[in-house]
N, C-alpha and C positions, 0 to 999 in steps of 0.2 A: 560434425560432431565434436564434442569435447574430448580431449585426450583423457587418459586414466587419471593423471593428476587433476585435470579439470573437474572430472566427476567427483573426485574425492573433496575438492575444494567447495564445490557447489553443495555436496551432501553435508559437510561439517557446517558450513555457513547456514544451511537451511535449518538444522537442529537448533543451532544457537539463536538464529533470528526468530523462529517461530515460538521458542520458549519465552524470549524477551517480549514478543508480541502478545503472547498469552497472558502475561503479567501486566504489562503496561498498557495494552490495547492497541498499540501501534509500534512501529520500529522494524518489523520483519522486512518490509519492502525496502526500507532505507539501507538496511545492511546487505540485501541481496542484489541491489542495483549494481554496485561496482563490481561484485563477483561475477554477475552475469556478463557485464560489458567486458571484463578482462578475458573471460573464457569463450564468449560466442560473438562479441562485437556490440558496439553501442546500439545499432539498429534493432538488435534482437532483444534488448532489455525489456521494454514494455510488453511485447507479445509473450515472451517467456514468463515474465512475472504475472501476466494475466492468467495464464494456465495455472501456474504454481499457487497464486494466491487464491484462485477460485476454490481449489481443494483445501488450502490452509484456512481460509476464512470459513469455508463450509464446515470444517471440523470445529472451529470455535463456536459456530452457531449451534451445532449438535450438542456439544458439551455444556452449553448454557441455554439450551433451546426453550426452557420453560420461563425464561426471563426477557425474552424479546419483546420490545414495545412495537406492536405492529402499526400503530398509528404514525410513529415517527418514520418507520421504514417506508410506509406508503407515501407519506408526504415528501420524503427525501427523494424517492425514485422518480416522482412526477417531474422534477427538474433535472435529475442526474441522468436519466436515460437519453433524452434527446440531446442534451448538451454533451454527453460522453460520446455519442455517435459522431457529432460534429468535431470533437477533439480527435477522435480516432482518424477520421478522414484527413484532418490536417497532418497528423503524425505520419500517415502513409505516404504523404507527398514531400516532406522535408528531408534534407540531407542529414547524415549521421553526425556530422560536425555541429550543426545547429542543435540537434537533439542533445548533444553533450553540454553545450553551452546553457541550454534551457534547464537541464537537470542541475548544473552547478549553481546557476542563479537561484533556482528554487530552494536548493538545500541551504544555502547561505541565508536566504531571506526567511526560511522557516523558523530559525532559532529566535530572533527578536520578535517575529510576528506572533509565534506561539506564546512567548512570555507576555507580550502586550495583551493578547486576547485573554489570557488566564488572569493577568493582573487587574484588568479592567472590569471583569465580571460582567461582560456583556449579557443582558437579559435576553434569553432565547425562548421563544414560544413555539408552539406546534406550527403556526402559520408561517414561520420563517424558514422552515425546512425545505420547501420547494426552491427558494432562492439559495439556500445553502448547497442544496443538491445540484442546482444548475451550475454554480460556481466550481464546485469540486469535481462534478462529473467530467467537465471539460479539461480541468487541470490534471485529473488523474490520468486521462487518456494520453496526455502529453508527457508526464514525468513518472507515472507508474505508481508512486507512493506518496499519498497526501496525508497520512495519519497524523504526523506532528502538528499540522495547522488545522486539521478537521476536528480533532478531538475536543478542543475547548467548547465547541458548539454543542456537542452532545453532553459534556459534563455540566455546562452552564444551564442546560435545559433541566438537569436534575437527575440524569442517569448515572448510576454508581455500579462499581464492581461488575458482577455478572450481567446485569441489565445493560451497562454501557458496552462491555465486551461483545455481547451477543447481538445487539441492536446495530452497533457500528459494523460489525462483521457481515450482517445480512445486507445492510446497505451497500457495502462494498461488493458483495457478491452480484447484486443487481447491476452495479457499473461494470464489472468485468464481463458479464454475459453480453451486455450491449455492445461493448467495444470489440469483443472477441469476434462477433458476427462481422464487423467491418473488417477487422484484420484478415479474416478468413477470405473475404471477397477480394482483398488486395494482395493476396499470396504472401502474407507476413506470418501466417501460421504454417510453416514448412514442417516437414517430418522431424528434423532435428530440433526445431523450436518446441514443438509439442512434446517430444520425448523428454527434452530437458525440463520443460515445465511440469510434466507429469512426475518426473523423478523428484524434483524439488518439492512438489506439492505432497507426495506420499511421505516424504521424510518430514515435512512440516506437521503432518497429522500427529506424529509422536511428540513433537515440541509443543503443539497446541494442548495436548493431554497433560504434559508436564507443567506447562504454564498455568493451566487451570487449577492443578493440584496445589500449587504454591501461592495462588492469587491472593488468599486471605491472610498470608503470613508474612509477606514481604512488602517493604516500603517502596512507593513509586519513586522516591527521590533519586536513588542510585540509578535507576533505569533512565530517568529523565536526563540526568547529567551524561549517562553513557550515549544516549541518542543524540543529544546536542553536540557532543564531541565528534561522533560519526558524521553528522550532518555538515560540520565545518570542515573536517579533514577531507571527505569525499567530495563536498561541494567545490573546494579549492582545486582538488585534483582534476574534476571534470571541466572546470572553468579555465584553468591555466593551461592544462594539457588536454584539449578536447580530443576525444576519440572520433574515429571515422566509421 
């Protein structure tokens, strides 16, 4: 279990992360990954984040529930659920040091890839979402947070503001449920893991509410720059100094 300082670190990080995620649509998982790794160990990162983000994203869905695009969610989960299960099975079998290196590589690659996807305005149609879900379902099970490179597909489809936030969050909830079942069967959902995840998730509900309140007033540009800086900083840390 985390120390008192660890609980405080996770709580403060969760409120900041979920507020940013509520505005920008992503970033909460990126911020929480290193905090969970430092507090509970690298192997616990994705299982803890699965529990926490299930609650956090559930809150986002609730606060923007009237704007969910059900067709996109259904198409996305057709690919995301089976591939997410496969990714979770792989995660359960690899060592913590390799998980750290995978996380670091993903974070560093996410910055130029997100910019490339946004800059090229890739035309996304409803029929593409099973493939998008298949890719990110597996990747999400391995690295925990794929929002920075998943968001351009939803945005380029035409989802904006509340519709984007709610639809993306409900797709994520589906992925978390699928991989959570696998983690439970492989004893990765221990008592401390679930307790930490529930604690972070409950705190994130307040952040999701705050993010929704300021969504229409604040520019995304500052948040995008913040997320990119965090991706580079933590990516280098995970890659150069891999945790076990």
